SERO-4910 file (N, C-alpha, C, O; in steps of 0.05 Angstrom, whole numbers):
BEGIN
 pado doro    nc1    nc2    nc3   cac1   cac2   cac3    cc1    cc2    cc3    oc1    oc2    oc3
  Met    A     16    -26      2     -2      8      2     11     27     -4     32     28      9
  Ser    A      8     44    -20     26     69    -20     22     87      2      1     84     14
  Phe    A     40    107     11     32    128     32     10    145     34      0    154     54
  Asp    A      4    148      4    -22    166      4    -47    147     11    -65    154     26
  Gln    A    -46    123      1    -66    101     12    -73     99     33    -96    103     41
  Ala    A    -48     90     51    -49     90     81    -57    117     98    -64    119    122
  Lys    A    -54    136     81    -64    169     93    -90    167    102   -101    173    124
  Ala    A   -103    154     72   -134    153     66   -148    143     91   -166    153    105
  Thr    A   -133    113     93   -148     99    114   -141    116    143   -160    116    158
  Leu    A   -123    126    151   -120    139    174   -141    156    181   -153    154    203
  Asn    A   -147    179    155   -166    197    159   -191    190    164   -207    207    172
  Lys    A   -198    160    157   -228    154    159   -230    144    194   -252    145    206
  Val    A   -208    135    204   -214    122    230   -191    130    254   -195    122    277
  Gly    A   -171    146    248   -150    154    265   -126    137    270   -108    144    285
  Tyr    A   -128    110    255   -101     94    256   -103     80    229   -122     82    213
  Leu    A    -82     65    225    -82     56    201    -93     25    205    -87     10    223
  Asn    A   -111     20    182   -129     -2    190   -126    -19    156   -140    -16    136
  Ile    A   -106    -34    160    -90    -47    136    -91    -72    142    -83    -78    165
  Asp    A   -102    -92    125   -100   -120    131    -71   -129    131    -55   -122    114
  Leu    A    -66   -147    153    -37   -160    143    -37   -192    152    -55   -202    166
  Pro    A    -20   -204    144    -21   -237    145    -22   -246    175     -6   -238    192
  Glu    A    -43   -263    178    -42   -274    203    -21   -278    218    -19   -273    242
  Asp    A      1   -292    200     23   -302    217     43   -282    214     65   -291    207
  Met    A     41   -256    219     61   -239    215     72   -233    245     60   -227    266
  Asp    A     99   -237    242    118   -232    269    121   -204    274    140   -191    265
  Tyr    A    103   -195    287    105   -165    290    131   -162    307    145   -145    297
  Val    A    140   -172    326    168   -169    341    189   -163    320    201   -142    319
  Ala    A    194   -187    300    211   -186    286    213   -160    267    233   -148    264
  Glu    A    186   -153    254    185   -138    236    186   -104    251    193    -84    238
  Ile    A    177   -104    278    186    -78    291    212    -74    295    222    -53    288
  Ile    A    229    -98    310    255    -97    310    271    -87    287    290    -72    289
  Lys    A    258    -97    263    270    -89    232    270    -62    229    290    -50    222
  Leu    A    244    -50    235    241    -23    231    252     -2    249    257     20    241
  Lys    A    256     -9    271    273      7    292    300     16    279    307     39    275
  Lys    A    315    -11    272    339     -7    261    343     14    231    361     30    226
  Glu    A    323      6    216    323     19    187    317     51    198    333     69    194
  Lys    A    294     54    210    291     83    212    301     96    238    289    116    248
  Asn    A    327     83    250    335     97    277    314    103    295    320    124    306
  Ala    A    293     95    304    275     90    319    274     86    345    283     65    353
  Ile    A    262    105    367    260     93    394    231     93    396    215    108    384
  Ile    A    223     71    416    199     64    426    197     71    452    207     57    470
  Leu    A    182     92    456    173     91    485    147     86    495    128     98    485
  Ala    A    141     69    516    124     63    526    115     65    554    131     65    572
  His    A     87     68    558     75     74    585     74     47    595     72     27    581
  Tyr    A     76     46    625     69     24    636     44     13    633     43    -12    636
  Tyr    A     20     26    628    -11     16    622     -7      7    593    -29      8    582
  Gln    A      8     -1    579      6     -7    554      8    -36    558     19    -46    578
  Glu    A     -5    -51    538     -4    -80    538     22    -96    536     40    -87    522
  Pro    A     27   -117    549     48   -127    558     69   -134    530     93   -135    534
  Ala    A     61   -139    507     75   -142    487     89   -115    477    112   -117    469
  Ile    A     80    -98    478     86    -65    476    111    -62    491    133    -57    483
  Gln    A    101    -68    523    121    -57    542    148    -76    531    169    -65    530
  Asp    A    147   -100    525    165   -120    524    183   -112    501    207   -116    504
  Ile    A    172    -97    475    189    -91    456    203    -62    450    218    -56    431
  Ala    A    191    -43    476    194    -21    474    226    -12    491    233    -20    513
  Asp    A    238      2    478    261     16    488    270     24    513    291     22    525
  Phe    A    237     37    521    240     43    550    211     47    561    196     61    548
  Val    A    204     34    583    177     35    595    176     54    617    196     51    631
  Gly    A    162     69    625    162     85    645    136     97    657    114     88    652
  Asp    A    139    120    675    111    132    681    118    161    664    137    165    650
  Ser    A     99    177    669     99    204    652    127    221    660    137    231    640
  Leu    A    136    225    675    159    236    683    178    227    674    194    243    665
  Gln    A    186    200    673    206    184    664    209    186    637    232    190    628
  Leu    A    185    182    617    183    184    593    188    213    585    200    217    563
  Ser    A    179    235    599    187    264    585    215    263    582    225    267    561
  Tyr    A    231    255    608    261    257    609    274    240    581    291    249    566
  Lys    A    262    218    579    270    203    556    261    217    532    277    219    513
  Ala    A    238    226    530    238    242    500    247    265    501    248    275    479
  Ala    A    257    281    523    279    303    516    304    292    513    319    306    500
  Glu    A    314    269    522    341    259    513    344    246    487    366    246    475
  Ala    A    321    235    477    320    218    450    345    232    425    347    255    415
  Asn    A    358    212    421    374    221    396    367    205    377    384    201    360
  Ala    A    342    191    374    330    177    351    325    198    329    321    222    335
  Asp    A    324    190    308    310    206    288    276    201    285    263    217    272
  Leu    A    265    182    297    237    178    297    227    168    326    233    146    335
  Ile    A    215    183    336    202    177    364    172    164    362    154    175    349
  Val    A    169    143    373    142    122    370    134    121    401    145    109    419
  Phe    A    110    137    403    103    137    434     76    115    430     57    117    415
  Ala    A     82     94    452     64     73    456     49     86    477     55     76    499
  Gly    A     32    105    479     20    112    503     -5    124    494    -18    110    478
  Val    A    -16    151    501    -36    168    497    -26    193    483     -2    199    479
  His    A    -48    208    477    -42    235    458    -30    256    468    -17    272    454
  Phe    A    -34    257    498    -20    282    512     12    270    512     30    286    511
  Met    A     18    244    514     48    241    522     57    243    495     78    257    494
  Ala    A     47    232    471     62    237    448     66    275    435     86    284    424
  Glu    A     44    288    443     48    317    445     69    322    461     84    338    450
  Thr    A     76    316    483     95    328    500    122    319    491    141    334    495
  Ala    A    124    298    482    147    287    462    153    309    441    173    324    441
  Lys    A    134    309    423    135    339    402    144    359    415    164    370    408
  Ile    A    129    368    437    137    395    445    169    400    453    182    420    448
  Leu    A    180    374    467    207    375    469    222    364    447    246    360    449
  Asn    A    211    361    428    234    350    402    218    361    377    211    346    358
  Pro    A    212    391    377    193    402    355    210    396    324    198    401    303
  Asn    A    236    384    325    252    384    295    246    350    291    253    341    269
  Lys    A    234    331    308    230    303    304    210    296    298    191    307    310
  Lys    A    204    274    279    180    258    275    175    241    298    188    222    306
  Val    A    148    253    308    135    235    337    113    221    322     97    233    308
  Leu    A    112    195    326     86    175    318     70    171    348     79    169    370
  Leu    A     39    171    339     22    154    361     12    135    344      7    142    321
  Pro    A      9    108    352     -3     84    336    -32     93    333    -43     86    312
  Asp    A    -47    106    351    -74    109    348    -84    138    360    -87    143    384
  Leu    A    -89    155    340   -100    175    350   -119    181    365   -118    203    376
  Asn    A   -137    165    369   -159    156    388   -150    157    414   -164    165    432
  Ala    A   -125    149    416   -118    144    445   -118    170    460    -97    184    461
  Gly    A   -140    178    472   -142    201    486   -133    195    521   -121    175    531
  Cys    A   -145    220    534   -145    209    560   -169    231    572   -175    253    564
  Ser    A   -180    216    595   -209    233    606   -198    256    622   -215    272    630
  Leu    A   -177    261    628   -170    282    644   -162    294    626   -174    315    631
  Ala    A   -150    299    606   -143    315    582   -174    326    573   -179    350    570
  Asp    A   -191    310    570   -214    322    556   -227    337    572   -240    356    562
  Ser    A   -228    332    601   -238    347    623   -231    372    626   -244    387    641
  Cys    A   -211    382    612   -199    410    619   -202    423    595   -179    427    587
  Pro    A   -217    432    581   -214    451    553   -197    480    557   -197    494    578
  Thr    A   -187    484    540   -173    509    540   -187    531    547   -182    545    567
  Asp    A   -204    534    532   -217    559    541   -232    561    570   -234    581    585
  Ala    A   -241    540    574   -248    540    607   -233    545    630   -239    557    650
  Leu    A   -204    529    622   -183    537    640   -178    566    635   -174    579    655
  Gln    A   -177    577    613   -170    605    607   -191    623    622   -181    642    635
  Ala    A   -219    620    623   -241    630    636   -229    636    668   -226    658    679
  Leu    A   -224    607    680   -216    608    708   -189    625    712   -186    639    732
  Lys    A   -168    623    691   -150    641    702   -157    668    701   -146    683    717
  Asp    A   -176    680    682   -183    705    680   -197    715    709   -193    738    716
  Lys    A   -213    699    725   -226    701    745   -205    706    769   -210    722    788
  His    A   -181    690    766   -165    690    788   -137    699    777   -117    685    778
  Pro    A   -137    720    767   -109    734    750    -85    729    775    -62    727    767
  Asn    A    -89    729    800    -67    730    817    -52    699    824    -31    696    837
  His    A    -65    681    813    -61    652    820    -41    639    793    -44    640    768
  Ile    A    -23    628    809     -7    614    784    -18    588    778    -30    578    797
  Val    A    -17    574    754    -33    554    747     -8    525    742     12    524    728
  Ile    A    -17    512    754      3    485    755    -17    462    741    -36    452    754
  Thr    A    -11    456    718    -28    432    707    -14    405    704      9    401    696
  Tyr    A    -33    386    712    -19    361    710     -3    358    682     -6    375    664
  Val    A     10    340    679     21    328    650     -6    319    630     -6    322    606
  Asn    A    -25    308    643    -48    297    631    -69    316    616    -94    313    618
  Thr    A    -53    339    598    -69    356    587    -62    361    559    -42    350    550
  Ser    A    -77    376    545    -70    383    519    -47    405    518    -43    422    535
  Ala    A    -33    401    497     -7    419    486    -17    453    498     -6    470    512
  Glu    A    -43    454    485    -58    486    484    -64    493    512    -62    516    519
  Val    A    -72    470    533    -73    475    561    -47    485    575    -45    505    589
  Lys    A    -24    466    565      2    471    581     14    499    566     32    511    578
  Ala    A      5    507    544     16    533    533      2    557    550     13    579    547
  Ile    A    -18    557    566    -29    574    581    -21    564    615    -35    572    634
  Ser    A     -4    552    616      2    536    646     25    552    651     40    561    633
  Asp    A     29    557    682     60    568    688     76    541    699     99    544    706
  Leu    A     66    522    699     78    497    708     63    475    706     38    474    709
  Cys    A     81    455    700     70    423    691     80    404    718    100    409    731
  Cys    A     66    386    721     76    366    736     67    336    729     51    332    710
  Thr    A     77    316    745     65    292    740     61    279    772     68    292    792
  Ser    A     51    256    773     47    246    797     66    241    813     65    236    837
  Ser    A     91    241    795    114    230    812    127    259    822    141    260    842
  Asn    A    120    278    810    132    310    820    116    326    828    124    349    835
  Ala    A     94    320    829     71    334    835     80    355    859     82    379    854
  Lys    A     87    342    885     91    350    912    113    368    907    109    391    913
  Lys    A    138    361    895    164    377    890    154    406    876    163    428    880
  Ile    A    136    400    860    124    434    844    111    444    857    112    469    858
  Val    A     97    433    869     80    453    889     98    468    910     99    493    914
  Asp    A    114    447    925    128    463    939    149    479    937    163    489    954
  Ser    A    149    480    906    171    504    893    158    527    892    175    545    889
  Val    A    132    536    894    119    552    891    115    570    921    106    561    942
  Pro    A    123    596    916    124    614    945    100    611    960     80    616    946
  Leu    A     94    603    987     79    600   1002     51    620   1001     28    612   1005
  Asp    A     60    646    995     40    666    993     26    670    965     10    688    961
  Gln    A     32    651    947     29    649    919     -1    630    914      0    606    917
  Pro    A    -18    639    910    -48    622    906    -42    605    881    -31    614    861
  Ile    A    -49    584    884    -52    562    858    -76    554    851    -94    546    866
  Ile    A    -76    556    827    -98    537    810    -84    507    803    -64    507    789
  Phe    A    -91    488    809    -83    454    804   -110    446    784   -134    447    788
  Ala    A    -95    440    763   -115    428    745   -102    399    726    -78    397    723
  Pro    A   -118    384    719   -151    382    727   -152    356    743   -174    345    744
  Asp    A   -134    348    755   -144    318    771   -150    330    794   -132    340    806
  Lys    A   -174    330    805   -185    334    836   -168    318    854   -154    329    872
  Asn    A   -169    295    850   -164    272    870   -132    276    877   -123    277    901
  Leu    A   -114    279    851    -84    282    852    -88    308    872    -78    307    894
  Gly    A   -100    330    865   -102    355    872   -103    354    909    -85    361    925
  Ala    A   -128    343    913   -130    335    942   -110    325    960   -103    337    980
  Trp    A    -98    298    952    -76    289    958    -50    308    965    -37    309    986
  Ile    A    -48    321    944    -23    340    947    -31    363    967    -15    369    984
  Gln    A    -56    374    964    -58    391    995    -55    381   1015    -44    394   1032
  Lys    A    -63    354   1023    -60    344   1045    -26    337   1050    -17    335   1073
  Glu    A    -13    333   1030     21    324   1032     29    353   1037     45    356   1055
  Thr    A     22    375   1025     34    400   1029     26    417   1046     42    433   1054
  Gly    A      3    416   1054    -12    439   1074    -21    461   1062    -28    481   1074
  Arg    A    -21    457   1028    -26    486   1012    -58    480   1001    -68    459    993
  Glu    A    -71    509   1004    -99    506   1003    -92    507    967    -72    520    960
  Met    A   -106    496    950   -105    499    923   -139    504    910   -159    496    922
  Leu    A   -140    517    884   -162    521    876   -163    490    856   -146    485    839
  Leu    A   -178    479    861   -173    453    845   -201    450    823   -225    453    830
  Trp    A   -190    444    795   -202    436    776   -218    409    781   -208    389    792
  Asp    A   -247    410    770   -265    383    777   -259    364    753   -275    361    735
  Gly    A   -237    353    753   -232    331    735   -222    305    746   -210    306    767
  Ala    A   -225    283    735   -217    261    747   -210    232    723   -220    229    701
  Cys    A   -194    218    732   -187    193    717   -214    175    715   -229    175    734
  Ile    A   -219    163    695   -240    149    696   -231    114    707   -246     98    718
  Val    A   -207    112    700   -196     90    705   -192     90    738   -202     73    753
  His    A   -178    111    747   -176    115    780   -200    116    797   -200    113    821
  Glu    A   -221    120    783   -247    132    795   -267    106    795   -290    108    803
  Ala    A   -256     77    783   -270     60    777   -269     38    800   -283     18    800
  Phe    A   -253     44    818   -239     26    832   -261     21    861   -265     41    876
  Ser    A   -272      0    866   -300     -8    884   -288     -6    914   -269    -22    916
  Ile    A   -290      3    929   -291     10    959   -297    -20    973   -283    -32    989
  Asp    A   -321    -29    963   -334    -45    977   -318    -75    966   -314    -94    982
  Lys    A   -310    -76    938   -298   -100    931   -271   -102    939   -258   -123    942
  Leu    A   -263    -72    943   -233    -71    954   -224    -88    980   -204   -103    984
  Ile    A   -247    -78    999   -249    -91   1029   -250   -120   1030   -237   -133   1046
  His    A   -269   -131   1008   -277   -160   1005   -247   -177    998   -241   -198   1008
  Thr    A   -228   -160    976   -212   -171    970   -184   -176    987   -167   -193    983
  His    A   -186   -151   1009   -168   -149   1026   -176   -173   1052   -159   -183   1066
  Lys    A   -197   -176   1053   -202   -201   1069   -201   -225   1063   -201   -243   1079
  Glu    A   -199   -228   1031   -190   -251   1023   -160   -261   1028   -152   -284   1030
  His    A   -144   -234   1028   -113   -233   1029   -106   -216   1048    -95   -194   1043
  Pro    A   -115   -225   1076   -106   -199   1095    -80   -191   1096    -74   -168   1101
  Lys    A    -59   -214   1091    -30   -199   1096    -16   -182   1071      7   -175   1070
  Ala    A    -37   -177   1052    -30   -163   1026    -31   -128   1036    -48   -118   1050
  Lys    A    -15   -118   1026     -7    -85   1027    -22    -74   1005    -16    -80    982
  Ile    A    -45    -53   1012    -55    -40    992    -40    -20    985    -28     -8   1003
  Ile    A    -37    -13    957    -18     11    950    -34     24    925    -45     10    908
  Ala    A    -35     49    926    -50     61    902    -40     88    891    -24    101    904
  His    A    -50     96    868    -42    114    853    -56    141    869    -78    138    880
  Pro    A    -44    163    869    -57    187    879    -83    201    862    -98    218    871
  Glu    A    -84    187    833   -115    197    818   -137    181    834   -161    186    832
  Ser    A   -126    163    849   -154    150    859   -169    166    880   -160    187    890
  Glu    A   -197    154    887   -212    174    900   -206    171    934   -198    150    944
  Glu    A   -209    191    948   -202    192    971   -204    169    988   -184    163   1002
  His    A   -232    152    988   -239    132   1005   -219    108    996   -213     91   1013
  Ile    A   -210    108    973   -189     88    966   -162     95    976   -149     74    982
  Leu    A   -151    114    980   -127    126    987   -129    120   1019   -107    115   1029
  Lys    A   -146    120   1031   -148    114   1060   -140     90   1066   -129     85   1088
  Thr    A   -145     73   1048   -139     43   1058   -109     36   1048   -100     14   1050
  Ala    A    -97     53   1039    -72     45   1022    -45     52   1041    -41     75   1049
  Glu    A    -30     35   1047     -5     38   1061     17     51   1045     38     59   1055
  Tyr    A     11     52   1021     27     71   1001     16     81    984      0     68    970
  Ile    A     23    110    979     11    118    957     28    137    936     37    159    943
  Gly    A     30    126    914     53    140    897     49    136    862     33    121    852
  Ser    A     64    151    850     64    147    818     72    116    814     81    101    832
  Thr    A     66    107    786     70     84    777     97     76    780    101     53    786
  Ser    A    116     92    777    142     82    786    150     79    816    167     63    824
  Gly    A    136     99    831    135    100    857    126     67    866    141     52    879
  Leu    A    102     60    859     95     38    864    111     11    861    112     -6    879
  Ile    A    122     11    835    142     -5    830    158     -7    849    155    -26    865
  Asn    A    179     14    853    196     14    875    186      6    901    198    -11    913
  Tyr    A    170     13    910    150      6    938    154    -25    939    166    -37    957
  Val    A    142    -37    919    135    -66    921    166    -83    918    172   -104    930
  Lys    A    182    -69    900    208    -86    901    226    -78    932    246    -90    937
  Asn    A    218    -61    946    236    -53    969    221    -62    996    233    -62   1018
  Asn    A    197    -71    992    181    -77   1016    179   -104   1019    174   -117    999
  Pro    A    182   -116   1047    188   -147   1047    165   -158   1046    166   -183   1046
  Ala    A    140   -145   1046    117   -167   1045    117   -173   1017    125   -161    998
  Asn    A    103   -198   1019     98   -214    994     74   -213    978     74   -224    956
  Glu    A     54   -200    986     30   -194    975     22   -169    975     22   -158    997
  Phe    A     13   -152    953      1   -131    943    -22   -131    930    -24   -147    911
  Ile    A    -44   -114    935    -64   -106    927    -56    -77    910    -48    -58    923
  Val    A    -58    -76    882    -50    -52    865    -73    -39    859    -90    -53    848
  Ala    A    -80    -10    866   -101      5    858    -82     25    840    -68     44    848
  Thr    A    -87     16    814    -78     36    793    -86     16    764    -96     -7    767
  Glu    A    -82     25    741    -87     14    719    -73    -12    719    -50    -13    729
  Ala    A    -86    -36    709    -75    -62    708    -49    -70    696    -35    -90    702
  Gly    A    -43    -50    676    -15    -55    660      1    -57    673     16    -76    669
  Ile    A      8    -37    695     33    -42    713     35    -65    721     58    -69    728
  Leu    A     21    -85    725     27   -112    739     45   -124    723     63   -137    734
  His    A     43   -122    695     64   -132    679     95   -124    686    111   -142    690
  Glu    A    101   -102    687    131    -90    693    135    -98    724    157   -106    732
  Met    A    116    -96    737    118    -99    767    125   -130    776    138   -135    796
  Gln    A    115   -146    761    117   -172    767    143   -183    759    156   -199    773
  Lys    A    153   -171    731    179   -175    724    203   -165    748    225   -174    754
  Glu    A    192   -149    754    214   -144    782    208   -156    810    223   -153    829
  Val    A    188   -166    811    182   -181    836    172   -210    825    149   -217    831
  Pro    A    184   -222    815    174   -250    811    163   -267    829    143   -280    822
  Asn    A    173   -270    857    161   -284    873    142   -275    891    135   -290    910
  Lys    A    131   -249    888    110   -237    904     83   -242    889     81   -246    865
  Lys    A     65   -241    906     38   -246    891     25   -211    887     28   -195    906
  Leu    A     14   -205    866      8   -179    860    -28   -184    854    -35   -202    839
  Ile    A    -41   -172    863    -73   -174    861    -82   -140    850    -80   -120    864
  Pro    A    -90   -142    827   -104   -123    817   -128   -109    838   -145   -123    847
  Ala    A   -129    -84    842   -151    -74    860   -179    -80    840   -178    -75    816
  Pro    A   -196    -89    849   -225    -94    834   -243    -63    829   -246    -45    846
  Ser    A   -252    -63    804   -266    -40    798   -300    -48    797   -309    -71    801
  His    A   -312    -28    793   -340    -32    798   -348    -49    773   -367    -64    778
  Glu    A   -340    -49    751   -347    -63    727   -348    -94    740   -333   -103    757
  Asp    A   -371   -109    725   -366   -135    728   -358   -145    708   -375   -151    692
  Asn    A   -332   -150    701   -322   -161    675   -300   -184    682   -295   -188    705
  Thr    A   -290   -197    664   -276   -215    668   -246   -209    678   -236   -227    692
  Cys    A   -232   -186    673   -214   -181    687   -218   -176    718   -203   -184    736
  Ala    A   -242   -159    723   -248   -146    749   -229   -124    759   -230   -112    780
  Cys    A   -214   -120    744   -192   -102    749   -194    -76    727   -204    -79    705
  Ser    A   -185    -49    737   -189    -29    720   -168    -26    700   -144    -29    706
  Glu    A   -177    -19    675   -163    -17    648   -170     10    638   -193     20    642
  Cys    A   -152     21    626   -157     46    611   -161     30    583   -148     12    573
  Pro    A   -188     47    570   -196     42    549   -180     60    522   -179     53    499
  Tyr    A   -169     82    532   -145     95    514   -123     79    512   -118     68    491
  Met    A   -108     76    532    -84     58    529    -86     37    515    -68     29    500
  Arg    A   -108     24    517   -113     -6    505   -121     -2    477   -129    -23    466
  Met    A   -122     19    461   -129     21    439    -99     18    418   -100     14    394
  Asn    A    -78     21    432    -52     15    421    -49    -17    421    -56    -30    441
  Asn    A    -38    -30    400    -30    -56    399    -12    -60    380     -7    -41    366
  Met    A     -2    -80    377     26    -94    361     21    -86    335     38    -72    323
  Lys    A     -5    -93    321    -11    -88    293     -8    -57    287      4    -49    266
  Lys    A    -20    -38    307    -20    -10    302      7     -2    305     17     12    287
  Leu    A     21     -9    326     53     -1    328     67     -6    299     76     12    285
  Tyr    A     67    -33    293     83    -42    266     68    -24    243     83    -16    226
  Leu    A     49    -19    241     40      3    216     47     28    218     54     40    197
  Cys    A     47     40    242     52     68    247     82     69    244     91     90    236
  Met    A     99     50    248    128     55    245    134     48    214    155     57    204
  Lys    A    117     32    200    128     25    169    116     53    157    133     62    141
  Tyr    A     98     66    159     87     86    144     93    113    155     91    133    142
  Glu    A    103    112    181    108    133    197     83    151    201     86    176    201
  Leu    A     59    140    206     31    153    212     21    138    233     28    114    235
  Pro    A      6    150    249     -3    177    249     19    199    258     35    190    276
  Glu    A     23    221    251     47    235    264     31    257    280      9    265    275
  Ile    A     48    266    301     38    285    324     48    311    315     72    312    311
  His    A     31    336    310     34    359    303     22    381    322     -1    384    331
  Val    A     48    398    324     40    418    348     53    444    329     75    444    317
  Ser    A     33    466    331     39    490    318     66    505    333     70    502    357
  Glu    A     81    520    318    104    533    327     97    544    357    107    539    378
  Glu    A     76    560    350     70    584    376     61    562    401     69    565    424
  Ile    A     46    545    392     36    528    423     63    517    430     73    521    453
  Gln    A     79    503    408    100    489    424    116    506    436    120    498    459
  Lys    A    128    528    431    147    546    447    133    556    474    147    560    494
  Lys    A    103    559    474     93    567    500     90    542    517     94    542    541
  Ala    A     83    521    504     82    500    526    106    483    539    107    469    559
  Leu    A    128    492    518    154    486    530    160    493    554    167    477    571
  Ile    A    157    515    558    165    530    582    157    518    607    175    514    624
  Pro    A    132    513    612    125    497    637    130    468    646    129    457    668
  Ile    A    137    458    615    147    433    621    175    436    628    183    428    650
  Gln    A    192    447    609    222    455    618    221    463    648    240    454    661
  Lys    A    203    478    663    211    489    687    209    465    707    223    463    727
  Met    A    186    442    697    179    421    712    202    405    711    207    396    733
  Leu    A    218    397    692    238    380    691    264    392    706    277    377    721
  Asp    A    270    412    702    292    431    715    287    428    749    306    424    764
  Ile    A    260    432    758    255    430    787    259    403    797    270    399    819
  Ser    A    250    383    781    252    353    784    279    345    788    286    329    805
  Ala    A    295    359    772    330    348    771    343    357    794    366    349    799
  Lys    A    329    375    810    345    387    831    347    373    853    360    381    872
***
């Protein structure tokens, strides 16, 4: 199929929908394309296991931001969601950045439209705006600072105590940071559909079945889930905690994709996904956006170098400022 034909299929559905042989060896073909195109694959912990295993680097949002900034490759393939690929493009405006499926969005990013945040800024002109990295490039462009769950406390602590703060868009992360720092912030009313899906009743039942298991949770989870947790932290923080804690069983309250990398780090420990409200076969919480990527889409996007992420020069320059400030503060 020609490039133009591939682009036509992309325009219809947001990803390359091309028939391939059923016995296609995606691993071998992707490795070949990586070498041919001097490409690097960055994958979030929430990607399916096969993508994590073939990626050059797997990490959380902060780790991936650093890797994107350091990337020497000609082609950056981001196996994650749209805001992550946009962040990579903002940090690498002269490199080609790909995302296997343009439909891979984020409920948090969707909850915070640029015009609505600008309206809030206009009402509170004396507030500094800190936005979670789970936002669009346009939102980052009107922000003063960005943060991830790994560095949110450090970013908030870097702001003078007499400086009022707007924190957007995750109200659960914001509320947790308020408790951790003692800072009162004006919180945007947004939330992650994955981390709000955990069932406290099912979690209590699961803990009764595994009374020795330690509950660990991502700070995007609701307060009643966080109150049950022995440890609260980012995806990388959760992995490190499980590695370093002597306990042998853990109930993990974050997107279930993290269990793949976590289990590789602690093969002899029992990891139990925190149950969600949904009555499904997994009984755990999975991000529908992260799961839009798969090995076929990854292969096709590398072969045809589509879909490509574009950010206007004006937005890129403005959005780079709060992202770079975040990276500089985090590195101290």
